[in-house]
N, C-alpha and C positions, 0 to 999 in steps of 0.2 A: 481630164481623162486623156490617156494616150491614144494616138491615132492608130487604127488597126492597119498593119502593113499587109498588102496583098500577098496571097500565097503564090510563090514563084516555083515553078517546076522546070527543070532542064531536061529537054529531050533532044538527043543527038546534037548536043552542044549549043542549042538555042533555048533561051529562057522564055517562058510563057507565064502569064498571070491567068488566074481562073477565068477572068472575064474574056480572055482571048480564045477560050476553048468552047467547043460546042458541048451540049449535054451528053452526046454520045462519047465524045473524047473524055469527058470527066468520068463517065461510067467506066470506060476502058482503063483509065488511070486507077480508079478504085479497085477494079478487078486485079490489076497488076500488083497493087500494094497488098491486097488481101492474099494473093498467091505468094508474094514474098514472105509475108508473115507465116503462112502455112509451111513453106519450104524451111524457114528457120526453125519452126516448131518440130517438123519431121526430122531435121538434122539433129536437133537436141535429143529427141526420142531415140534416134538411131545411135547416137553416142552413148546414151544410157544403156541401151540394149547390148551394144558391143562390149562395154565395160562389164556389165552383168554376166554376159556369156563367158567372158574371159575369167571372171571370178569363179564361175562354176567349173570351168575346165581346170583351173588351178586347184580347186577343192577336190575334184576327181583324181587328178594326178597325185596329190598329197595322200589321198585315201588309198590309192593303189600302191604307192610307195610304202605306206604303213603296213598294208596287207602283205606285201612282198617281204618286208622285214620280219613280220610275225611268222610267216611260213618258213623263212630261212632259219629262224631261231628254233622253231618246232622241229625242223628237219635235223638240226644238229643234236637235239636232245633225244 
C-alpha cells in the first residue's frame, strides 16, 4: 500500500503540513477554500446571466427591426 503524503499548503510563500497547523488555522483554511468555491460558482452564474441577458437584448433588437420593416412596408402600400 502506498504511503499517504501529507497535505501541504503554501501560505505567503511558506509550506505547511496539516500537522503544523492549529485546529483554528485548519478551520480558517476550510472557510477560505469554501469561499473560493462559492466565488467560482457565483462567477459561473454571472457569466450565464450575462450571456442570457445579451441573448434577450439581441432578440428584442431583432424583433424591433422586424416590426420597423413591417411598418415601413405598410406605409408604402
